[in-house]
NUKEZA-110625 format. One record per residue (C-alpha): residue in three letters; z, x, y. Coordinates in pm, whole numbers, padded with zeros to 5 digits, always signed. Each point is the difference from the previous one (the first is absolute). Layout:
BEGIN
alaZXY...
//
This chain:
BEGIN
glu+14495+14624+04691arg-00067+00441-00053pro-00307+00087-00148met+00049+00203-00332gly-00215+00289+00073ala-00354-00048+00010arg-00231+00202-00220gly-00343+00187+00205leu-00094+00327+00155tyr+00249-00003+00290val+00366+00002-00012gly+00280-00097+00209arg-00031-00017+00402arg+00081+00378+00076ala+00136+00141+00409ala-00353+00180+00065ala+00183+00174+00237leu+00166+00223-00251leu-00287+00028-00200ala-00087+00323+00172ala+00314+00148-00019leu+00050-00058-00341leu-00299+00115-00072met+00054+00337+00183ala+00370+00028-00134leu-00141-00011-00359leu-00265+00241+00051ala+00299+00236+00070ala+00159-00119-00232leu-00234+00080-00309leu-00065+00335+00122ala+00387+00080-00040leu-00058-00198-00344ala-00281+00210-00070ala+00262+00309+00056leu+00266-00141-00215tyr-00269-00024-00262gly-00077+00390-00015arg+02628-04246+01965cys+00075+00127+00153arg+00124-00319+00098arg+00372-00113+00039glu+00190-00250-00190glu-00111-00328+00139pro+00066-00371-00092pro-00296-00147-00234ser-00227-00242+00224pro+00063-00354-00061arg-00093-00137-00369pro+00023-00303-00219arg+00212+00119-00245pro-00138-00049-00332arg-00094-00384-00156ser-00517+00399+00019ser-00833+00615+00144thr-00521+00474+00053thr-00260+00194-00099ala-00182+00316-00174pro-00338+00087-00050arg+00078+00141+00269leu+00102+00066-00364thr+00122-00237+00287ala-00220-00112+00343pro+00159-00097+00314pro-00113-00367+00098gly-00226+00012+00286pro+00055+00118+00367ala+00283-00014+00207pro+00129-00325+00166ala+00130-00024+00326ala+00283+00156+00114ala+00131-00346-00019ser+00058+00034-00367asp+00293+00184+00061arg+00172-00274+00201arg+00307-00156-00133leu+00081-00380-00042pro+00343-00146+00154arg+00184-00061-00268asn+00133-00341+00141leu-00251-00146-00306leu-00014+00087-00359pro-00260-00110-00187leu+00053-00200-00354his-00303-00180-00114tyr-00336-00011+00084asp-00223-00306-00121leu-00365+00178+00049glu-00292-00197+00026leu-00335+00222+00048trp-00376-00091+00027pro-00301+00295+00049gln-00246-00220+00073val-00221+00167-00260arg-00318-00116-00184pro-00229+00202-00225gly-00336+00130+00168gln+00113-00116+00338ala-00017+00221+00308gly+00242+00121+00165pro+00197-00022+00249phe+00271-00099-00177ala+00380-00120+00053phe+00292-00149-00152ser+00269-00228+00132gly+00348-00142-00153gln+00328-00125+00038val+00298+00164-00031asn+00349-00157+00003ile+00302+00270-00004thr+00322-00142-00118val+00269+00233+00237his+00386+00044-00014cys+00088+00067+00399leu+00236+00296-00017gln+00092-00030+00426asp-00101-00314+00268thr-00328+00064+00113asp-00237-00212+00234ser-00294+00213-00116ala-00144+00073-00391val-00217+00282+00020leu-00184+00188-00305his-00284+00173-00033ser-00426-00114+00016ser-00248+00205+00078gly-00372-00056+00076leu+00074-00370-00115arg-00048-00312+00193ser+00229-00355+00007arg-00137-00311-00138gly+00150-00312+00071ala+00352+00002+00190ala+00305+00212-00174val+00263-00230-00069val+00403+00121-00115arg+00141-00252-00230gly+00364+00033-00060pro+00292+00047-00003leu-00073-00062-00413ser+00368-00241+00007gly-00107-00220+00262ala-00333-00213-00072gly-00310-00063+00154ala+00212+00237+00210phe-00264+00213+00275val+00028+00285+00260glu-00241-00040+00268val-00255+00294+00000ala-00032+00071+00413gly-00314+00244-00097leu-00140+00233-00201arg-00115+00284+00135leu-00195+00304-00176asp+00057+00334+00059ala-00279+00231-00103ala+00160+00317+00138ser+00283-00039-00165glu-00112-00196-00346val+00278-00283+00061ala-00040-00323+00016val+00298-00178+00209leu+00108-00380-00029glu+00147-00129+00361leu+00224-00279-00114arg+00225-00245+00260gly+00318-00017-00287arg+00138+00291-00120leu-00015+00089-00437arg+00337+00027-00071ala+00211+00260-00198gly+00009-00053-00353arg-00219-00307-00045arg-00348-00004-00139tyr-00312-00077+00181val-00355-00050-00087leu-00289+00219+00223gln-00322-00218-00113leu-00305+00176+00201gly-00421-00054-00011phe-00162+00309+00012gln-00394+00164-00057gly-00123+00335-00046arg-00333+00205-00075leu-00069+00091-00335glu-00128+00357+00081glu-00210+00230-00232asp+00247+00251+00075phe+00323+00092-00320asp+00295-00104+00217gly+00163-00364+00040leu-00212-00273-00223phe-00351+00148+00001leu-00312-00056-00151thr-00209+00265-00201arg-00370+00019-00171tyr-00100+00096-00324thr-00279-00063-00246asp+00075-00143-00375gln-00254-00033-00245gly-00269+00040+00250leu+00111-00227+00235ser+00158-00011+00328ser+00333-00081+00048met+00290-00056+00220leu+00444+00017-00077ile+00252-00075+00196ala+00325+00255-00012ser+00331+00157+00168gln+00131+00317+00108leu+00280-00024+00235glu+00247+00259-00031pro+00150+00104+00243thr+00011-00258+00265tyr-00354-00198-00074ala+00179-00322-00129arg+00033-00082+00345thr-00406-00017+00045val-00011-00210-00272tyr+00243-00273+00073pro+00391-00024+00230cys+00201+00191-00145phe+00325+00191+00051asp-00223+00294-00120glu+00341+00260-00088pro+00039+00138-00335ala+00386-00118+00014met-00076-00324+00112lys-00090-00128-00339ala-00040-00361-00125thr-00181-00187-00247phe-00333-00135+00030asn-00158-00366-00131ile-00329+00076+00061arg-00350-00189-00028ile-00343+00096+00007val-00322-00203+00062his-00330+00145-00095asp-00329-00078-00085pro-00008-00178-00340ser-00211+00289-00181tyr+00279+00243+00099val+00334+00064-00145ala+00269+00050+00200leu+00298+00242-00106ser+00309+00096+00163asn+00354+00183-00130met+00113-00282-00191pro-00176-00252-00207ala-00176-00263+00051ile+00182-00309-00073asp-00268-00263+00097ile-00356-00095+00114ser-00112-00257+00213glu-00287-00087+00243met-00054-00094+00331lys-00303-00098+00227asp-00039+00152+00350glu-00093-00195+00323asn-00339+00060-00131gly-00011-00183-00345ser+00005+00348-00153leu+00223+00046-00301trp+00220+00290+00025thr+00283+00131-00329ile+00355+00052+00122thr+00201+00223-00289lys+00397-00070+00058phe+00202+00330-00096asn+00337-00001-00139thr+00313+00121+00190ser+00036+00353+00038leu+00270+00212+00035lys+00189+00134+00266met-00242+00264+00124ser-00150+00189+00357thr-00321-00157+00175tyr-00142+00278-00058leu-00027-00042-00370thr-00162-00348+00013ala-00371+00018-00145phe-00293-00229-00024val-00310+00019-00171val-00264-00193-00040cys-00297+00081-00167asp-00280-00101-00323phe+00114+00299-00218asp+00137+00014-00402tyr+00295+00109-00123val+00100+00117-00347thr+00356-00081-00126arg+00276+00109-00222thr+00375-00099-00015glu+00277+00271+00033arg+00370-00083-00062gly-00112-00354+00147asn-00110+00114+00311glu-00399-00109+00016ile-00199+00295+00085arg-00413-00114+00109ile-00190+00298+00183trp-00295-00140+00231ala-00297+00172+00075arg-00383-00060+00034lys-00148-00232-00274glu-00233+00303-00094ala+00290+00204+00006val+00213-00187-00227lys-00282-00083-00240ser-00049+00367-00041gly+00332+00113-00035tyr+00036+00152+00261val+00405-00110+00073asp+00054+00029-00349tyr+00217+00324-00019ala+00143-00099+00313leu+00161-00342-00156asn+00120+00232-00277val+00212+00206+00141thr+00149-00209+00232gly+00234-00213-00222pro+00135+00316-00149ile+00046+00163+00324phe+00179-00324+00075ser+00216+00022-00298phe+00084+00370+00040leu+00166-00078+00386glu+00166-00290-00093asp+00191+00187-00317leu+00055+00300+00212leu+00149-00156+00307asn+00145-00309-00211val-00126-00224+00289ser-00196-00290-00150tyr-00318-00059+00205pro+00091-00365+00152leu-00380-00123+00071pro-00180-00210-00303lys-00321+00139+00110thr-00143+00288+00080asp-00341-00003+00173leu-00234+00339+00077val-00345-00049+00187ala-00271+00235+00009leu-00152-00061+00322pro-00323+00181+00049asp+00060+00152+00338phe+00337+00008+00126gly+00179+00216+00297ala+00336+00146-00274gly-00069+00146-00284ala+00294-00321-00094met+00287-00202+00071glu+00247-00117-00215asn+00016-00387+00191trp+00270-00176-00296gly-00117-00159-00252leu-00402+00095+00156met-00108+00357+00027thr-00353+00102+00161phe-00161+00283-00083his-00335+00166+00091glu-00207-00047-00295ser-00059+00360-00050ser+00363+00023-00004leu+00020-00256-00318met-00337+00073-00186tyr-00036+00225-00291arg-00358-00030-00182pro+00078+00007-00371ser-00307+00279-00029asp+00221+00258+00180lys+00096+00222-00250phe+00238+00168+00221thr+00334-00032+00088ser+00032+00084+00394arg-00113-00364+00115lys+00272-00151-00270ala+00233+00244+00157val-00075-00144+00311ile+00037-00360-00084ala+00320+00048-00123ile+00144+00191+00305ile-00069-00261+00245val+00071-00344-00241ser+00308+00224-00089his+00101+00076+00382glu-00094-00435+00109leu+00245-00065-00322gly+00256+00215+00135his+00023-00228+00281gln+00037-00283-00161trp+00414+00141+00036phe-00025+00239+00254gly-00146-00138+00312asn-00067-00410-00173leu+00370-00101-00127val+00134+00304+00232thr-00166+00051+00325met+00126+00255+00268asn+00195-00208+00294trp-00288+00140+00207trp-00314+00231+00022asn+00216+00326+00091asp+00134+00022-00324leu-00378-00065-00184trp+00015+00304-00175leu+00286-00223-00264asn-00335-00236-00072glu-00194+00307-00029gly+00139+00291-00068leu+00180-00193-00320ala-00304-00139-00118ser-00216+00333+00024tyr+00284+00129-00223phe-00044-00280-00247glu-00369+00006-00035tyr+00038+00339-00146leu+00258-00136-00290gly-00214-00306-00055ala-00343+00141-00032ile+00151+00273-00253ile+00082-00295-00231val-00365-00135-00051glu-00133+00370-00007pro+00229+00210-00152lys-00231+00270+00010leu-00037+00069+00347ser+00293+00282+00090leu+00187-00194+00234asp+00152+00319+00165lys-00278+00215+00109ile-00226-00367+00092phe+00342-00076+00278tyr+00058+00330+00079asp-00403+00071+00049his-00058-00341+00190val+00300-00077+00178val+00231+00237+00034gln-00216+00255+00094pro-00184-00128+00231val+00272-00141+00215leu+00145+00349+00054arg-00307+00117+00133glu-00004-00283+00284asp+00337+00005+00057asn+00063+00310+00130glu-00199-00098+00343arg+00197-00048+00349gly+00035-00359+00086val-00002-00155-00338arg+00312-00215-00059ser+00249-00098-00207leu+00008-00149-00293ser+00280-00262+00159glu-00027-00025+00320thr+00177-00261+00219glu-00144-00346+00154glu+00031+00184+00356gln-00193+00321-00095ile-00310-00242-00157lys-00010-00168+00281glu-00021+00291+00178ser-00248+00200-00166phe-00154-00175-00255ser-00202-00325-00112leu+00094-00238-00327ile-00332+00125-00134ser+00034+00418+00060leu+00353-00091-00234phe-00295-00015-00289asp-00011+00344-00081ser+00026+00313-00219ile+00419+00051+00185thr+00040-00331-00135tyr-00172-00021-00338ser+00016+00299-00174lys+00257+00213+00210gly+00242-00314-00091ala-00158+00061-00318ser+00078+00354-00031ile+00365-00078+00143thr+00058-00265-00248trp-00112+00221-00313met+00241+00295+00145leu+00269-00309+00010ser-00049-00069-00400gly-00044+00332-00095phe+00395+00094+00117leu+00137-00325-00019thr-00122-00029-00386glu-00281-00242-00013lys+00269-00237-00196leu+00247+00045+00323phe-00277-00114+00183ile-00164-00268-00185arg+00406-00138+00004ala+00004+00012+00384leu-00293-00142+00022thr+00045-00302-00234ser+00335-00097+00212tyr-00245+00058+00275leu-00204-00246-00054lys+00268-00281-00067glu+00172+00049+00282phe-00289-00058+00254ser-00234-00248-00203phe-00179-00225+00187ser+00113+00164+00308asn-00037+00370+00155ala+00165+00318+00036asn-00025+00327+00161gln+00027+00353-00092asp+00376-00008+00047asp+00067-00266-00265leu-00174+00204-00247trp+00198+00282+00097thr+00320-00247-00051his-00123-00099-00337ile-00044+00353-00130gln+00337+00111+00110met+00153-00274-00187val-00184+00115-00324ile+00096+00364+00041asp+00365-00063+00068ala-00014-00191-00303gln-00049+00296-00182asn+00069+00336-00072glu-00291+00129-00147val-00188+00097+00349gln+00200+00198+00261leu-00175-00018+00337pro+00131+00224+00301ala-00005-00225+00269ser-00037-00410-00006val-00323-00154-00079lys-00059-00104+00296gln+00046+00346+00155ile-00246+00179-00211met-00268-00279+00056asp+00015-00007+00362ser-00103+00368-00007trp-00304-00077-00179thr-00045-00350+00162cys+00056+00024+00362gln-00105+00357+00048asn-00383+00073+00070gly-00184+00238-00234phe+00187+00207-00271pro+00195+00304+00006val-00120+00384-00195leu+00206+00181-00202thr+00057+00362+00040leu+00108+00213-00302asn+00143+00336+00004leu+00006+00113-00352thr+00243+00365+00090thr+00228-00259+00116gly-00014-00306-00136thr-00014-00173+00316ile-00155-00323+00083ser-00127-00138+00377gln-00157-00317+00124glu-00218-00052+00283gln-00179-00283+00141phe-00389+00107-00152leu-00201+00049+00391asn+00295-00036+00167lys+00003+00414+00067lys-00054-00068+00369asn+00182-00303+00045glu+00288+00120+00087asn+00143-00286+00270ser-00010-00283-00304thr+00262-00240+00101asp-00032-00128-00387ser+00381-00114-00106tyr-00066+00185-00314asn-00076+00362+00189asn-00292+00028-00291thr+00178-00039-00232trp-00014-00201-00369ile+00252+00025-00291ile-00232+00066-00285pro-00051+00005-00341ile-00040+00366-00163ser-00181-00010-00362trp-00042+00341-00103met-00069+00170-00337arg+00065+00425-00026asn-00199+00160-00228gly-00144-00284-00139ser+00352-00234-00090ser+00073-00302+00227gln+00364+00025+00186pro+00220-00242+00078leu-00069-00204+00337met+00076+00174+00325trp+00051-00119+00382leu-00084+00171+00359asp+00206-00258+00243lys+00009+00269+00248ser-00304+00223+00198ser+00117+00284-00238lys+00216+00105-00296val+00040+00258-00232phe-00045-00092-00404pro+00114+00310-00249glu-00190-00165-00255met-00310+00106+00154gln+00079+00356+00035val-00308+00166-00170ser+00082+00345-00155glu-00289+00261+00009ser-00196-00097-00279glu-00339-00092+00055tyr+00062-00275-00228asp+00244-00165+00168trp-00123-00315+00206val+00146-00270+00148leu-00252-00346+00110leu+00121-00287+00151asn-00075-00322+00102val-00109-00027-00442asn-00237-00252-00063leu-00036-00110+00426asn+00263-00196-00035gly+00134+00043+00371tyr-00164-00104+00276tyr-00069+00393+00157arg-00139+00315-00036val+00168+00324-00096asn-00139+00340+00183tyr+00144+00296-00253asp+00063+00359+00121gln-00246+00261-00113leu+00194+00110-00276asn-00016-00331-00178leu-00350-00076+00049lys-00128+00359-00133arg+00240-00094-00282leu-00167-00352-00037ala-00337+00105+00056arg+00040+00272-00299leu+00168-00296-00224leu-00335-00171+00074glu-00207+00264-00121asn+00172+00040-00337asp+00137-00373-00052pro-00172-00292+00185lys+00179-00237-00205ala+00335+00139+00090ile+00022-00163+00304pro-00062-00409-00036ala-00358-00158+00091val+00117-00140+00303ser+00202+00266+00146arg-00266+00226-00037phe-00214-00296+00244gln+00274+00061+00227leu+00038+00355+00001ile-00355+00006+00130asp-00023-00257+00196asp+00337+00157+00184val-00109+00313+00072phe-00350-00030+00109leu+00123-00248+00226phe+00303+00253+00152ser-00310+00266+00031asn-00244-00190+00107arg+00141-00191+00307phe+00394+00145+00040gly+00001+00346-00058tyr+00261+00020-00233ile-00167+00215-00202gln-00288+00233-00042ile-00323-00153-00141glu+00009+00284-00232thr+00301-00092-00168ala-00092-00382-00040leu-00382+00149-00123glu+00229+00176-00304leu+00122-00247-00139thr-00393-00143+00002lys-00034+00346-00262tyr+00080-00255-00296leu-00234-00251+00033ala-00229+00120-00303arg+00239-00111-00236glu+00057-00366+00220asp-00096-00312-00220glu+00103-00281+00214leu-00229-00176+00244phe+00214-00115+00258ile+00141+00336+00053trp-00336+00142+00016asn-00117-00267+00255met+00357+00077+00252val-00170+00412-00047leu-00341-00135+00146leu+00130-00240+00240asn+00185+00321+00174leu-00222+00298-00111val-00390-00222+00097pro-00092-00230+00323glu-00016-00316-00026asn-00388+00033-00011leu-00117+00234-00210glu-00298+00082+00256ser+00202+00045+00319thr+00078+00359-00161leu-00339+00148+00010lys-00074+00279-00193asn-00025+00212+00278tyr+00361+00040+00028glu+00086+00316-00117val+00252-00138-00207tyr-00172-00202-00190pro-00103+00256-00266leu+00398+00130-00035leu+00050-00412-00025lys-00281-00051-00265lys+00133+00317-00210tyr+00328-00044+00008leu+00056-00353-00056leu-00324-00065-00238lys+00136+00255-00242arg+00302-00223-00038met-00157-00332-00004leu-00243+00088-00291pro+00265-00095-00249ile+00045-00331+00059tyr-00353-00023+00146his-00096+00082-00333tyr+00255-00248-00150tyr-00103-00323+00172ala-00415+00134-00028gly+00062-00020-00394phe+00099-00336+00041ile-00317-00080+00227his-00234+00199-00215glu+00125-00202-00378asn+00252-00302+00060val+00059-00128+00348asp+00160-00371-00146ala+00250+00298-00151leu+00162-00005+00419glu+00042-00378-00013asp+00416+00058-00032asp-00049+00305+00252tyr+00106-00178+00324phe-00046+00328+00210ala-00263+00131-00122gln-00172-00387+00097val+00166+00061+00331tyr-00062+00409+00104leu-00289+00103-00202glu-00210-00038+00192lys+00173+00222+00298leu-00001+00257-00285phe-00343+00011-00091ala-00111-00079+00387thr+00216+00364+00048ala-00227+00139-00294cys-00312-00085+00113trp+00063+00099+00335leu+00157+00370-00085gly-00345+00004-00217leu+00183+00034-00326gln-00350-00057-00195asp+00052-00150-00237cys+00121-00310+00203leu-00294+00069+00185asn-00179-00027-00327leu+00164-00293-00132ser-00080-00207+00294ser-00400+00093-00024glu+00057-00131-00350leu+00148-00324+00047tyr-00206-00094+00283ala-00342+00065-00199lys+00155-00187-00278trp+00033-00246+00267met-00325+00037+00170asp-00163-00027-00341asn+00161-00305-00092pro+00125-00207+00294glu+00250-00228-00218tyr+00202+00306-00135lys+00314+00039+00139ile+00103+00331+00199pro+00393-00027-00060phe+00176-00164+00264leu+00272+00281-00001ile-00231+00284+00173arg-00292-00289+00070arg+00050+00096+00405thr-00030+00399-00101val-00296-00063-00217cys-00207-00164+00208cys+00045+00281+00303tyr-00078+00285-00189gly-00235-00175-00203val-00186-00050+00356ala+00130+00353+00121val-00153+00232-00280gly-00322-00235-00071ser-00293-00049+00217asp-00128-00277+00210lys-00076-00182-00375glu+00378+00008-00062trp-00013-00132+00387asn-00182-00237-00046phe+00154-00207-00326ala+00257-00019+00239trp-00151-00175+00299glu-00147-00241-00290met+00310-00081-00159tyr+00184-00017+00321asn-00266-00329+00071arg+00069-00117-00333thr+00054-00369+00101asp+00315+00039-00290ser+00121+00227+00176thr+00357-00043+00078lys+00143+00095+00321glu+00201+00346-00233asp-00325+00042-00123lys-00184+00046+00413asp+00290+00220+00089ile-00009+00230-00254leu-00380-00001+00027leu+00017+00045+00385ser+00257+00316-00049ala-00205+00156-00273met-00330+00010+00169ser+00209+00133+00309cys+00060+00285-00253ala-00345+00154-00013lys-00044+00365+00122glu-00401-00048+00116ser+00010-00110+00376trp-00339-00233-00022leu+00170-00210-00233leu+00326-00019+00208tyr-00248-00060+00286arg-00056-00351-00183tyr+00287-00098+00076leu-00159-00126+00371gln-00327-00028-00199tyr+00118-00300-00195gly+00210-00168+00252leu+00323+00140-00126ser+00173+00167+00319asp+00336-00177-00073thr+00064+00170-00349leu+00057+00345+00210phe+00370-00136+00005ser-00013+00050-00375ala-00207+00240-00075asn+00184+00351-00028tyr+00038+00231+00273thr-00217+00269-00077ser-00280-00234-00030val+00086-00137+00370ile-00047+00322+00073ile-00325+00123-00169leu-00104-00369+00186tyr+00052+00099+00310ala-00153+00321+00003val-00345-00134-00145thr+00026-00267+00223lys-00001+00251+00286asp-00257+00193-00151ile-00260-00265-00088gly+00027-00106+00409asn+00035-00387-00126arg+00177-00131+00314ile+00138-00304-00174ala+00116+00185-00262trp+00179+00280+00263glu+00157-00261+00190phe+00160-00202-00295val+00193+00297-00136thr+00087+00124+00377glu+00126-00329+00131asn+00167-00083-00285trp+00173+00385-00028pro+00346-00120+00094leu-00027-00257-00243leu-00084+00204-00304ser+00222+00321+00130glu+00325-00293-00040arg-00150-00056-00342tyr-00030+00323-00121gly+00286+00219+00173lys-00234+00230+00206gln-00295+00022+00225pro-00277+00292+00034ala-00064+00051+00339leu-00327-00168+00149gly-00284+00198+00055
//
């Protein structure tokens, strides 16, 4: 899943081409400030689905699985056969210590119901070879009946297996398709895969699966579509020293000998609930586990033995049960399985995967060291676990009909991940984290041309997108943001009531977004408390079936609000069926008082309530707490009043609204010309009184480039930026520096300090704040005096960089010595490599080449590369010169600019 905000010297990716324009505009603005100081879709019938009788990821805090499969993964199977049940035997032929290559084999018997007469059976198969003759038994009403198979054709391009029959399968009858298969067990992360790891100093192997979206067909022949649900009886044949896990509890363990007389174990599992093929899961490993039972649900966390022994998975175990119970109580729908396994994989392409009853995680998403005093790791784990548990209802119990409505899985799970996490980590500021990690980042991505809508038609998916490309921020974060907005204007009580109705109606089945709108509408129609300006479908289709989002422009003098599609000014020929309008809920306040919700359901509308007087203390704020998925462009009058208000009383505007206000005005001024940069900067004059670190991070994201050194100090703007920004940063810097000096452990519950303090301190040092440079030297010297001393990890990268930067060869040599220690972790080495590139002496930088560290140029800071470039040219070292010149294209791509050579 998507990663939580990572600590480090650098912030998220900024568009390099915009940097120069921003800095020049900023220069002009600072001079000006100096003066100031003296769908959509038509209604369509739902896809055929079996009626009720009954699944995907984070860190991403959800990461998408693997590379895209071939375009054939979009191909739909004919609807003449409907799978009812699979008997599946899977045999990964792997022994401990065995060298590759590795293979697996198996047998699948699929009971199908014939809906239309057919003389062929078509199902999915990719990368598998047939083993033995395919057989079709039935109709099952006739004892011993068979339909002769004329041939089995495997079409690699279309990822299907076709059984050509000499007879016909008859509508209304049941048959069993019997196929043997074999395949290669690769060391990648798709389908059934093998991975190597070290546990207790020994090399080990395990086998695991990742079948979403269309990798089940690479493990066993199947009807690999989300709406073709069935039940499963699974058997896994494996080495006796391993344990086998699948979706359901093991009910029998027996032994068998192969043709060579070697002993194997067979683990048989209970019959599954009705589910989609992409949710079937298999793990064969030599792990230990910890366990507890919550409301009859046996929960086990599996991991490497040394991790279990060290207590690294205890936190995940402790939060999983309470989150399960919270979701059961909130949704009023019981979890239907008797057990849940969570497996921490040492290496995994996805951050996590919600397989029903057998969830898999990259171990970094599930492990917490008890010695870690800071809660940011707990927050990450709680959010990721909560996301996957949310899928047990949204995705597993009720699954989207087809991948074009994937947001019904991922968007809803991404919404509930925060509700679940706050139950077990109540000190987290839910709204601030949600807007900082989810809403704001996707608003920045969702304004680019070519970005798709949240819900596309199946035809659009086939024409324009691979299935794997749907696992993106639009599906996860926009889906969660739209859900948050929906819950807000419905009220959480009505929203949850509608979700309960939706879940109960479509349990063990499939749905599309219109089904969700229908159940919400039913709840709305049954009460009088909440009145909507249009049908739920009309409102929500305007958000899910259109690209992008609106920007609202408010004229305070007339009270007029107009809307347009953000970044759509130049696209006069839009063919959008909604003419680029949304039905928009507007939460707002006037002069600090919350006002009743308003709706903008046309391109422009006058709201007399929003007309203001001539008093400079009369102001209006729209989209309070960023409840709606849109941006707001205020007129000059209101912006001046808001700027004055912030200087006098910043707390009069809620923190999330201050966050949004600053992000909106900088985006409008930097890139899209809605307002002047001077106006945007006027809103930052109050910042000396801003004590919210997540808001400061937003300011620095807009004012300071991604790579601090990419704005070289010879730029004319640097001294002005330094003077302007440092003056306002001092209060919050000194506040946190006090904790670093006296009691850093007091920040253990300050989530944003753990995520963003590094950026604040790195900027302060970069701007030359002497206190920051002194602090870095002091802490670095402590480390040099005692290598067992731990530099506070919240600012460790900054301390190492500036400890070297203001030091001499002694500090550089110490970094080199620590880099070469055998107990240095990868993170240690990354930090030290970056720190060594912070040296200001050119002869120290040249050691990169002397010590054979030329690859580190790609992790060095930009100034260092420039200096090194000059050094290698001046000293006439041809090898170094050739390396630098040959790599300038890559270096310039890494740093966003390229000086003229020669």
